[in-house]
PDB file with SEQRES, HELIX, SHEET and CRYST1 records, atoms N, CA, C and O in Angstrom:
SEQRES   1 A   76  LEU LEU ASP TYR VAL THR HIS PRO THR GLU LEU ILE GLU          
SEQRES   2 A   76  GLN GLU VAL TYR ASN VAL GLY ALA CYS HIS ILE ALA PHE          
SEQRES   3 A   76  GLN VAL TYR ASP ILE GLU LYS ALA TYR LYS ARG LEU MET          
SEQRES   4 A   76  GLN LYS GLY VAL LYS PHE LEU SER TRP PRO VAL LEU SER          
SEQRES   5 A   76  SER GLU GLY PHE ALA LYS VAL CYS PHE CYS PHE ASP PRO          
SEQRES   6 A   76  ASN ASN THR ARG ILE GLU LEU VAL GLU MET LEU                  
HELIX    1 AA1 ILE A   31  GLN A   40  1                                  10    
SHEET    1 AA1 3 HIS A  23  GLN A  27  0                                        
SHEET    2 AA1 3 ARG A  69  MET A  75  1                                        
SHEET    3 AA1 3 ALA A  57  PHE A  63 -1                                        
CRYST1    1.000    1.000    1.000  90.00  90.00  90.00 P 1           1          
ATOM      1  N   LEU A   1     182.065 153.417 173.984  1.00  0.00           N  
ATOM      2  CA  LEU A   1     183.164 154.142 174.571  1.00  0.00           C  
ATOM      3  C   LEU A   1     182.826 154.555 175.999  1.00  0.00           C  
ATOM      4  O   LEU A   1     183.588 154.272 176.923  1.00  0.00           O  
ATOM      5  N   LEU A   2     181.696 155.219 176.184  1.00  0.00           N  
ATOM      6  CA  LEU A   2     181.212 155.583 177.513  1.00  0.00           C  
ATOM      7  C   LEU A   2     179.841 154.956 177.670  1.00  0.00           C  
ATOM      8  O   LEU A   2     178.988 155.107 176.796  1.00  0.00           O  
ATOM      9  N   ASP A   3     179.613 154.248 178.781  1.00  0.00           N  
ATOM     10  CA  ASP A   3     178.338 153.570 178.946  1.00  0.00           C  
ATOM     11  C   ASP A   3     177.999 153.474 180.424  1.00  0.00           C  
ATOM     12  O   ASP A   3     178.841 153.093 181.237  1.00  0.00           O  
ATOM     13  N   TYR A   4     176.757 153.824 180.772  1.00  0.00           N  
ATOM     14  CA  TYR A   4     176.279 153.621 182.133  1.00  0.00           C  
ATOM     15  C   TYR A   4     176.017 152.138 182.323  1.00  0.00           C  
ATOM     16  O   TYR A   4     175.405 151.499 181.467  1.00  0.00           O  
ATOM     17  N   VAL A   5     176.479 151.586 183.440  1.00  0.00           N  
ATOM     18  CA  VAL A   5     176.221 150.188 183.735  1.00  0.00           C  
ATOM     19  C   VAL A   5     174.809 150.044 184.289  1.00  0.00           C  
ATOM     20  O   VAL A   5     174.095 149.105 183.937  1.00  0.00           O  
ATOM     21  N   THR A   6     174.409 150.963 185.148  1.00  0.00           N  
ATOM     22  CA  THR A   6     173.044 150.989 185.679  1.00  0.00           C  
ATOM     23  C   THR A   6     172.537 152.413 185.618  1.00  0.00           C  
ATOM     24  O   THR A   6     173.309 153.370 185.556  1.00  0.00           O  
ATOM     25  N   HIS A   7     171.244 152.525 185.635  1.00  0.00           N  
ATOM     26  CA  HIS A   7     170.624 153.847 185.589  1.00  0.00           C  
ATOM     27  C   HIS A   7     169.412 153.810 186.508  1.00  0.00           C  
ATOM     28  O   HIS A   7     168.472 153.057 186.253  1.00  0.00           O  
ATOM     29  N   PRO A   8     169.414 154.626 187.597  1.00  0.00           N  
ATOM     30  CA  PRO A   8     168.359 154.523 188.606  1.00  0.00           C  
ATOM     31  C   PRO A   8     166.981 155.020 188.157  1.00  0.00           C  
ATOM     32  O   PRO A   8     165.974 154.642 188.755  1.00  0.00           O  
ATOM     33  N   THR A   9     166.917 155.843 187.135  1.00  0.00           N  
ATOM     34  CA  THR A   9     165.636 156.393 186.696  1.00  0.00           C  
ATOM     35  C   THR A   9     165.548 156.345 185.184  1.00  0.00           C  
ATOM     36  O   THR A   9     166.473 155.905 184.502  1.00  0.00           O  
ATOM     37  N   GLU A  10     164.423 156.805 184.678  1.00  0.00           N  
ATOM     38  CA  GLU A  10     164.271 156.885 183.229  1.00  0.00           C  
ATOM     39  C   GLU A  10     165.223 157.931 182.667  1.00  0.00           C  
ATOM     40  O   GLU A  10     165.669 158.828 183.383  1.00  0.00           O  
ATOM     41  N   LEU A  11     165.531 157.809 181.379  1.00  0.00           N  
ATOM     42  CA  LEU A  11     166.372 158.800 180.715  1.00  0.00           C  
ATOM     43  C   LEU A  11     165.652 160.137 180.678  1.00  0.00           C  
ATOM     44  O   LEU A  11     164.430 160.189 180.539  1.00  0.00           O  
ATOM     45  N   ILE A  12     166.416 161.220 180.802  1.00  0.00           N  
ATOM     46  CA  ILE A  12     165.836 162.556 180.723  1.00  0.00           C  
ATOM     47  C   ILE A  12     166.118 163.140 179.348  1.00  0.00           C  
ATOM     48  O   ILE A  12     167.030 162.699 178.649  1.00  0.00           O  
ATOM     49  N   GLU A  13     165.337 164.124 178.972  1.00  0.00           N  
ATOM     50  CA  GLU A  13     165.584 164.822 177.717  1.00  0.00           C  
ATOM     51  C   GLU A  13     166.891 165.590 177.840  1.00  0.00           C  
ATOM     52  O   GLU A  13     167.091 166.319 178.812  1.00  0.00           O  
ATOM     53  N   GLN A  14     167.765 165.439 176.887  1.00  0.00           N  
ATOM     54  CA  GLN A  14     169.062 166.113 176.918  1.00  0.00           C  
ATOM     55  C   GLN A  14     169.049 167.246 175.904  1.00  0.00           C  
ATOM     56  O   GLN A  14     169.554 167.099 174.791  1.00  0.00           O  
ATOM     57  N   GLU A  15     168.483 168.350 176.286  1.00  0.00           N  
ATOM     58  CA  GLU A  15     168.420 169.521 175.420  1.00  0.00           C  
ATOM     59  C   GLU A  15     169.625 170.412 175.684  1.00  0.00           C  
ATOM     60  O   GLU A  15     170.211 170.372 176.766  1.00  0.00           O  
ATOM     61  N   VAL A  16     169.989 171.207 174.701  1.00  0.00           N  
ATOM     62  CA  VAL A  16     171.181 172.042 174.832  1.00  0.00           C  
ATOM     63  C   VAL A  16     171.048 173.082 175.935  1.00  0.00           C  
ATOM     64  O   VAL A  16     172.064 173.594 176.405  1.00  0.00           O  
ATOM     65  N   TYR A  17     169.840 173.413 176.363  1.00  0.00           N  
ATOM     66  CA  TYR A  17     169.641 174.423 177.400  1.00  0.00           C  
ATOM     67  C   TYR A  17     169.558 173.820 178.804  1.00  0.00           C  
ATOM     68  O   TYR A  17     169.454 174.570 179.774  1.00  0.00           O  
ATOM     69  N   ASN A  18     169.600 172.488 178.946  1.00  0.00           N  
ATOM     70  CA  ASN A  18     169.562 171.853 180.259  1.00  0.00           C  
ATOM     71  C   ASN A  18     170.930 171.926 180.927  1.00  0.00           C  
ATOM     72  O   ASN A  18     171.960 172.024 180.259  1.00  0.00           O  
ATOM     73  N   VAL A  19     170.921 171.876 182.257  1.00  0.00           N  
ATOM     74  CA  VAL A  19     172.163 171.860 183.022  1.00  0.00           C  
ATOM     75  C   VAL A  19     172.829 170.499 182.851  1.00  0.00           C  
ATOM     76  O   VAL A  19     172.150 169.472 182.813  1.00  0.00           O  
ATOM     77  N   GLY A  20     174.151 170.492 182.750  1.00  0.00           N  
ATOM     78  CA  GLY A  20     174.890 169.241 182.617  1.00  0.00           C  
ATOM     79  C   GLY A  20     175.401 169.031 181.204  1.00  0.00           C  
ATOM     80  O   GLY A  20     175.233 169.881 180.329  1.00  0.00           O  
ATOM     81  N   ALA A  21     176.021 167.896 181.003  1.00  0.00           N  
ATOM     82  CA  ALA A  21     176.584 167.590 179.684  1.00  0.00           C  
ATOM     83  C   ALA A  21     175.460 167.297 178.704  1.00  0.00           C  
ATOM     84  O   ALA A  21     174.627 166.424 178.947  1.00  0.00           O  
ATOM     85  N   CYS A  22     175.439 168.020 177.604  1.00  0.00           N  
ATOM     86  CA  CYS A  22     174.391 167.778 176.599  1.00  0.00           C  
ATOM     87  C   CYS A  22     174.951 167.068 175.376  1.00  0.00           C  
ATOM     88  O   CYS A  22     174.185 166.534 174.573  1.00  0.00           O  
ATOM     89  N   HIS A  23     176.282 167.050 175.218  1.00  0.00           N  
ATOM     90  CA  HIS A  23     176.872 166.285 174.121  1.00  0.00           C  
ATOM     91  C   HIS A  23     178.356 166.089 174.370  1.00  0.00           C  
ATOM     92  O   HIS A  23     178.959 166.742 175.222  1.00  0.00           O  
ATOM     93  N   ILE A  24     178.925 165.174 173.606  1.00  0.00           N  
ATOM     94  CA  ILE A  24     180.357 164.917 173.668  1.00  0.00           C  
ATOM     95  C   ILE A  24     180.877 164.973 172.232  1.00  0.00           C  
ATOM     96  O   ILE A  24     180.184 164.565 171.300  1.00  0.00           O  
ATOM     97  N   ALA A  25     182.092 165.478 172.058  1.00  0.00           N  
ATOM     98  CA  ALA A  25     182.653 165.644 170.715  1.00  0.00           C  
ATOM     99  C   ALA A  25     183.871 164.744 170.529  1.00  0.00           C  
ATOM    100  O   ALA A  25     184.657 164.523 171.450  1.00  0.00           O  
ATOM    101  N   PHE A  26     183.999 164.233 169.305  1.00  0.00           N  
ATOM    102  CA  PHE A  26     185.150 163.421 168.930  1.00  0.00           C  
ATOM    103  C   PHE A  26     185.743 163.971 167.645  1.00  0.00           C  
ATOM    104  O   PHE A  26     185.020 164.278 166.696  1.00  0.00           O  
ATOM    105  N   GLN A  27     187.069 164.093 167.622  1.00  0.00           N  
ATOM    106  CA  GLN A  27     187.740 164.519 166.400  1.00  0.00           C  
ATOM    107  C   GLN A  27     187.963 163.300 165.516  1.00  0.00           C  
ATOM    108  O   GLN A  27     188.428 162.260 165.982  1.00  0.00           O  
ATOM    109  N   VAL A  28     187.629 163.437 164.239  1.00  0.00           N  
ATOM    110  CA  VAL A  28     187.846 162.374 163.255  1.00  0.00           C  
ATOM    111  C   VAL A  28     188.716 162.936 162.139  1.00  0.00           C  
ATOM    112  O   VAL A  28     188.776 164.150 161.941  1.00  0.00           O  
ATOM    113  N   TYR A  29     189.385 162.058 161.416  1.00  0.00           N  
ATOM    114  CA  TYR A  29     190.271 162.512 160.344  1.00  0.00           C  
ATOM    115  C   TYR A  29     189.573 162.610 158.995  1.00  0.00           C  
ATOM    116  O   TYR A  29     190.039 163.323 158.106  1.00  0.00           O  
ATOM    117  N   ASP A  30     188.458 161.897 158.834  1.00  0.00           N  
ATOM    118  CA  ASP A  30     187.692 161.934 157.585  1.00  0.00           C  
ATOM    119  C   ASP A  30     186.213 161.860 157.952  1.00  0.00           C  
ATOM    120  O   ASP A  30     185.660 160.770 158.097  1.00  0.00           O  
ATOM    121  N   ILE A  31     185.576 163.014 158.101  1.00  0.00           N  
ATOM    122  CA  ILE A  31     184.196 163.060 158.585  1.00  0.00           C  
ATOM    123  C   ILE A  31     183.218 162.439 157.594  1.00  0.00           C  
ATOM    124  O   ILE A  31     182.233 161.824 158.001  1.00  0.00           O  
ATOM    125  N   GLU A  32     183.478 162.593 156.305  1.00  0.00           N  
ATOM    126  CA  GLU A  32     182.585 162.003 155.296  1.00  0.00           C  
ATOM    127  C   GLU A  32     182.598 160.479 155.412  1.00  0.00           C  
ATOM    128  O   GLU A  32     181.548 159.839 155.344  1.00  0.00           O  
ATOM    129  N   LYS A  33     183.775 159.905 155.586  1.00  0.00           N  
ATOM    130  CA  LYS A  33     183.909 158.454 155.732  1.00  0.00           C  
ATOM    131  C   LYS A  33     183.236 157.984 157.027  1.00  0.00           C  
ATOM    132  O   LYS A  33     182.530 156.975 157.029  1.00  0.00           O  
ATOM    133  N   ALA A  34     183.455 158.713 158.127  1.00  0.00           N  
ATOM    134  CA  ALA A  34     182.840 158.357 159.409  1.00  0.00           C  
ATOM    135  C   ALA A  34     181.320 158.451 159.321  1.00  0.00           C  
ATOM    136  O   ALA A  34     180.611 157.581 159.827  1.00  0.00           O  
ATOM    137  N   TYR A  35     180.822 159.502 158.681  1.00  0.00           N  
ATOM    138  CA  TYR A  35     179.384 159.699 158.508  1.00  0.00           C  
ATOM    139  C   TYR A  35     178.769 158.530 157.732  1.00  0.00           C  
ATOM    140  O   TYR A  35     177.768 157.957 158.164  1.00  0.00           O  
ATOM    141  N   LYS A  36     179.358 158.180 156.602  1.00  0.00           N  
ATOM    142  CA  LYS A  36     178.827 157.084 155.778  1.00  0.00           C  
ATOM    143  C   LYS A  36     178.860 155.754 156.528  1.00  0.00           C  
ATOM    144  O   LYS A  36     177.908 154.976 156.468  1.00  0.00           O  
ATOM    145  N   ARG A  37     179.954 155.503 157.229  1.00  0.00           N  
ATOM    146  CA  ARG A  37     180.093 154.241 157.972  1.00  0.00           C  
ATOM    147  C   ARG A  37     179.040 154.129 159.070  1.00  0.00           C  
ATOM    148  O   ARG A  37     178.422 153.078 159.239  1.00  0.00           O  
ATOM    149  N   LEU A  38     178.836 155.218 159.818  1.00  0.00           N  
ATOM    150  CA  LEU A  38     177.852 155.192 160.899  1.00  0.00           C  
ATOM    151  C   LEU A  38     176.426 155.132 160.363  1.00  0.00           C  
ATOM    152  O   LEU A  38     175.574 154.466 160.951  1.00  0.00           O  
ATOM    153  N   MET A  39     176.154 155.822 159.251  1.00  0.00           N  
ATOM    154  CA  MET A  39     174.827 155.754 158.625  1.00  0.00           C  
ATOM    155  C   MET A  39     174.511 154.314 158.215  1.00  0.00           C  
ATOM    156  O   MET A  39     173.389 153.845 158.401  1.00  0.00           O  
ATOM    157  N   GLN A  40     175.500 153.619 157.661  1.00  0.00           N  
ATOM    158  CA  GLN A  40     175.304 152.226 157.247  1.00  0.00           C  
ATOM    159  C   GLN A  40     174.993 151.324 158.436  1.00  0.00           C  
ATOM    160  O   GLN A  40     174.346 150.288 158.283  1.00  0.00           O  
ATOM    161  N   LYS A  41     175.456 151.723 159.624  1.00  0.00           N  
ATOM    162  CA  LYS A  41     175.205 150.941 160.838  1.00  0.00           C  
ATOM    163  C   LYS A  41     173.904 151.354 161.523  1.00  0.00           C  
ATOM    164  O   LYS A  41     173.567 150.825 162.583  1.00  0.00           O  
ATOM    165  N   GLY A  42     173.169 152.298 160.921  1.00  0.00           N  
ATOM    166  CA  GLY A  42     171.873 152.690 161.464  1.00  0.00           C  
ATOM    167  C   GLY A  42     171.898 153.808 162.486  1.00  0.00           C  
ATOM    168  O   GLY A  42     170.901 154.044 163.169  1.00  0.00           O  
ATOM    169  N   VAL A  43     173.027 154.503 162.604  1.00  0.00           N  
ATOM    170  CA  VAL A  43     173.112 155.617 163.550  1.00  0.00           C  
ATOM    171  C   VAL A  43     172.228 156.759 163.057  1.00  0.00           C  
ATOM    172  O   VAL A  43     172.223 157.084 161.869  1.00  0.00           O  
ATOM    173  N   LYS A  44     171.476 157.369 163.985  1.00  0.00           N  
ATOM    174  CA  LYS A  44     170.582 158.482 163.661  1.00  0.00           C  
ATOM    175  C   LYS A  44     171.364 159.800 163.736  1.00  0.00           C  
ATOM    176  O   LYS A  44     171.975 160.104 164.760  1.00  0.00           O  
ATOM    177  N   PHE A  45     171.344 160.570 162.658  1.00  0.00           N  
ATOM    178  CA  PHE A  45     172.053 161.846 162.586  1.00  0.00           C  
ATOM    179  C   PHE A  45     171.086 163.022 162.617  1.00  0.00           C  
ATOM    180  O   PHE A  45     169.967 162.938 162.111  1.00  0.00           O  
ATOM    181  N   LEU A  46     171.535 164.118 163.218  1.00  0.00           N  
ATOM    182  CA  LEU A  46     170.794 165.382 163.178  1.00  0.00           C  
ATOM    183  C   LEU A  46     171.118 166.149 161.910  1.00  0.00           C  
ATOM    184  O   LEU A  46     170.295 166.918 161.413  1.00  0.00           O  
ATOM    185  N   SER A  47     172.324 165.940 161.386  1.00  0.00           N  
ATOM    186  CA  SER A  47     172.745 166.669 160.187  1.00  0.00           C  
ATOM    187  C   SER A  47     173.827 165.879 159.467  1.00  0.00           C  
ATOM    188  O   SER A  47     174.461 164.998 160.049  1.00  0.00           O  
ATOM    189  N   TRP A  48     174.025 166.199 158.217  1.00  0.00           N  
ATOM    190  CA  TRP A  48     175.158 165.655 157.477  1.00  0.00           C  
ATOM    191  C   TRP A  48     176.349 166.567 157.753  1.00  0.00           C  
ATOM    192  O   TRP A  48     176.150 167.647 158.311  1.00  0.00           O  
ATOM    193  N   PRO A  49     177.567 166.195 157.397  1.00  0.00           N  
ATOM    194  CA  PRO A  49     178.730 167.047 157.646  1.00  0.00           C  
ATOM    195  C   PRO A  49     178.605 168.401 156.946  1.00  0.00           C  
ATOM    196  O   PRO A  49     178.323 168.476 155.750  1.00  0.00           O  
ATOM    197  N   VAL A  50     178.820 169.463 157.716  1.00  0.00           N  
ATOM    198  CA  VAL A  50     178.762 170.831 157.192  1.00  0.00           C  
ATOM    199  C   VAL A  50     179.985 171.605 157.677  1.00  0.00           C  
ATOM    200  O   VAL A  50     180.625 171.227 158.658  1.00  0.00           O  
ATOM    201  N   LEU A  51     180.293 172.677 156.986  1.00  0.00           N  
ATOM    202  CA  LEU A  51     181.391 173.552 157.387  1.00  0.00           C  
ATOM    203  C   LEU A  51     180.959 174.354 158.607  1.00  0.00           C  
ATOM    204  O   LEU A  51     179.856 174.901 158.630  1.00  0.00           O  
ATOM    205  N   SER A  52     181.819 174.429 159.623  1.00  0.00           N  
ATOM    206  CA  SER A  52     181.499 175.211 160.820  1.00  0.00           C  
ATOM    207  C   SER A  52     181.385 176.685 160.461  1.00  0.00           C  
ATOM    208  O   SER A  52     181.933 177.131 159.453  1.00  0.00           O  
ATOM    209  N   SER A  53     180.671 177.439 161.290  1.00  0.00           N  
ATOM    210  CA  SER A  53     180.475 178.865 161.006  1.00  0.00           C  
ATOM    211  C   SER A  53     181.795 179.625 160.972  1.00  0.00           C  
ATOM    212  O   SER A  53     181.907 180.636 160.280  1.00  0.00           O  
ATOM    213  N   GLU A  54     182.805 179.147 161.716  1.00  0.00           N  
ATOM    214  CA  GLU A  54     184.117 179.791 161.727  1.00  0.00           C  
ATOM    215  C   GLU A  54     184.965 179.372 160.527  1.00  0.00           C  
ATOM    216  O   GLU A  54     185.960 180.024 160.211  1.00  0.00           O  
ATOM    217  N   GLY A  55     184.570 178.285 159.857  1.00  0.00           N  
ATOM    218  CA  GLY A  55     185.263 177.834 158.661  1.00  0.00           C  
ATOM    219  C   GLY A  55     186.513 177.002 158.884  1.00  0.00           C  
ATOM    220  O   GLY A  55     187.242 176.731 157.930  1.00  0.00           O  
ATOM    221  N   PHE A  56     186.783 176.586 160.121  1.00  0.00           N  
ATOM    222  CA  PHE A  56     188.009 175.829 160.369  1.00  0.00           C  
ATOM    223  C   PHE A  56     187.772 174.330 160.565  1.00  0.00           C  
ATOM    224  O   PHE A  56     188.719 173.581 160.806  1.00  0.00           O  
ATOM    225  N   ALA A  57     186.519 173.890 160.465  1.00  0.00           N  
ATOM    226  CA  ALA A  57     186.219 172.476 160.686  1.00  0.00           C  
ATOM    227  C   ALA A  57     184.936 172.084 159.965  1.00  0.00           C  
ATOM    228  O   ALA A  57     184.099 172.927 159.642  1.00  0.00           O  
ATOM    229  N   LYS A  58     184.804 170.780 159.720  1.00  0.00           N  
ATOM    230  CA  LYS A  58     183.532 170.204 159.288  1.00  0.00           C  
ATOM    231  C   LYS A  58     182.956 169.501 160.505  1.00  0.00           C  
ATOM    232  O   LYS A  58     183.691 168.859 161.255  1.00  0.00           O  
ATOM    233  N   VAL A  59     181.649 169.614 160.710  1.00  0.00           N  
ATOM    234  CA  VAL A  59     181.010 169.022 161.881  1.00  0.00           C  
ATOM    235  C   VAL A  59     179.695 168.352 161.499  1.00  0.00           C  
ATOM    236  O   VAL A  59     179.071 168.703 160.498  1.00  0.00           O  
ATOM    237  N   CYS A  60     179.286 167.385 162.310  1.00  0.00           N  
ATOM    238  CA  CYS A  60     177.945 166.812 162.218  1.00  0.00           C  
ATOM    239  C   CYS A  60     177.592 166.229 163.585  1.00  0.00           C  
ATOM    240  O   CYS A  60     178.465 165.974 164.415  1.00  0.00           O  
ATOM    241  N   PHE A  61     176.309 166.026 163.797  1.00  0.00           N  
ATOM    242  CA  PHE A  61     175.813 165.522 165.074  1.00  0.00           C  
ATOM    243  C   PHE A  61     174.999 164.255 164.861  1.00  0.00           C  
ATOM    244  O   PHE A  61     174.260 164.129 163.884  1.00  0.00           O  
ATOM    245  N   CYS A  62     175.149 163.316 165.796  1.00  0.00           N  
ATOM    246  CA  CYS A  62     174.362 162.087 165.780  1.00  0.00           C  
ATOM    247  C   CYS A  62     174.017 161.730 167.224  1.00  0.00           C  
ATOM    248  O   CYS A  62     174.358 162.468 168.149  1.00  0.00           O  
ATOM    249  N   PHE A  63     173.341 160.597 167.413  1.00  0.00           N  
ATOM    250  CA  PHE A  63     172.964 160.134 168.747  1.00  0.00           C  
ATOM    251  C   PHE A  63     173.600 158.784 169.036  1.00  0.00           C  
ATOM    252  O   PHE A  63     173.717 157.942 168.146  1.00  0.00           O  
ATOM    253  N   ASP A  64     174.016 158.580 170.299  1.00  0.00           N  
ATOM    254  CA  ASP A  64     174.498 157.263 170.712  1.00  0.00           C  
ATOM    255  C   ASP A  64     173.292 156.424 171.155  1.00  0.00           C  
ATOM    256  O   ASP A  64     172.172 156.933 171.144  1.00  0.00           O  
ATOM    257  N   PRO A  65     173.484 155.154 171.544  1.00  0.00           N  
ATOM    258  CA  PRO A  65     172.348 154.308 171.945  1.00  0.00           C  
ATOM    259  C   PRO A  65     171.574 154.837 173.153  1.00  0.00           C  
ATOM    260  O   PRO A  65     170.408 154.484 173.335  1.00  0.00           O  
ATOM    261  N   ASN A  66     172.205 155.682 173.987  1.00  0.00           N  
ATOM    262  CA  ASN A  66     171.525 156.272 175.142  1.00  0.00           C  
ATOM    263  C   ASN A  66     170.899 157.619 174.808  1.00  0.00           C  
ATOM    264  O   ASN A  66     170.429 158.322 175.703  1.00  0.00           O  
ATOM    265  N   ASN A  67     170.888 157.983 173.536  1.00  0.00           N  
ATOM    266  CA  ASN A  67     170.307 159.224 173.032  1.00  0.00           C  
ATOM    267  C   ASN A  67     171.116 160.470 173.404  1.00  0.00           C  
ATOM    268  O   ASN A  67     170.579 161.577 173.413  1.00  0.00           O  
ATOM    269  N   THR A  68     172.397 160.295 173.707  1.00  0.00           N  
ATOM    270  CA  THR A  68     173.286 161.427 173.958  1.00  0.00           C  
ATOM    271  C   THR A  68     173.774 161.949 172.614  1.00  0.00           C  
ATOM    272  O   THR A  68     174.118 161.169 171.726  1.00  0.00           O  
ATOM    273  N   ARG A  69     173.804 163.263 172.468  1.00  0.00           N  
ATOM    274  CA  ARG A  69     174.297 163.843 171.214  1.00  0.00           C  
ATOM    275  C   ARG A  69     175.808 163.652 171.111  1.00  0.00           C  
ATOM    276  O   ARG A  69     176.548 163.888 172.067  1.00  0.00           O  
ATOM    277  N   ILE A  70     176.243 163.224 169.944  1.00  0.00           N  
ATOM    278  CA  ILE A  70     177.661 163.050 169.643  1.00  0.00           C  
ATOM    279  C   ILE A  70     178.002 164.010 168.511  1.00  0.00           C  
ATOM    280  O   ILE A  70     177.333 164.031 167.478  1.00  0.00           O  
ATOM    281  N   GLU A  71     179.041 164.797 168.713  1.00  0.00           N  
ATOM    282  CA  GLU A  71     179.520 165.705 167.669  1.00  0.00           C  
ATOM    283  C   GLU A  71     180.781 165.111 167.065  1.00  0.00           C  
ATOM    284  O   GLU A  71     181.717 164.761 167.785  1.00  0.00           O  
ATOM    285  N   LEU A  72     180.806 165.000 165.758  1.00  0.00           N  
ATOM    286  CA  LEU A  72     182.011 164.584 165.049  1.00  0.00           C  
ATOM    287  C   LEU A  72     182.626 165.826 164.429  1.00  0.00           C  
ATOM    288  O   LEU A  72     181.922 166.631 163.820  1.00  0.00           O  
ATOM    289  N   VAL A  73     183.941 165.987 164.579  1.00  0.00           N  
ATOM    290  CA  VAL A  73     184.637 167.182 164.113  1.00  0.00           C  
ATOM    291  C   VAL A  73     185.857 166.773 163.301  1.00  0.00           C  
ATOM    292  O   VAL A  73     186.677 165.974 163.753  1.00  0.00           O  
ATOM    293  N   GLU A  74     185.970 167.323 162.106  1.00  0.00           N  
ATOM    294  CA  GLU A  74     187.178 167.163 161.290  1.00  0.00           C  
ATOM    295  C   GLU A  74     187.807 168.539 161.145  1.00  0.00           C  
ATOM    296  O   GLU A  74     187.232 169.423 160.509  1.00  0.00           O  
ATOM    297  N   MET A  75     188.984 168.724 161.732  1.00  0.00           N  
ATOM    298  CA  MET A  75     189.686 170.002 161.620  1.00  0.00           C  
ATOM    299  C   MET A  75     190.236 170.144 160.203  1.00  0.00           C  
ATOM    300  O   MET A  75     190.768 169.188 159.638  1.00  0.00           O  
ATOM    301  N   LEU A  76     190.108 171.332 159.639  1.00  0.00           N  
ATOM    302  CA  LEU A  76     190.599 171.579 158.280  1.00  0.00           C  
ATOM    303  C   LEU A  76     191.953 172.263 158.296  1.00  0.00           C  
ATOM    304  O   LEU A  76     192.515 172.546 157.237  1.00  0.00           O  
TER     305      LEU A  76                                                      
END                                                                             
């Protein structure tokens, strides 16, 4: 979906406390289905789908090929 064509230096660590974009979020309609499908394709996840602390969504995090954190969100 988003991809750098060239990159002048090595990748940097993308921690949540660093300046700049540390992750991108996508809304999905069935997070369990998306999670299983991506797991089957070898995507590395930080967590399985869990209920958000506010209780209005299910969320999980994974990494894209450039090691950027991706958040999947299913609104309840």
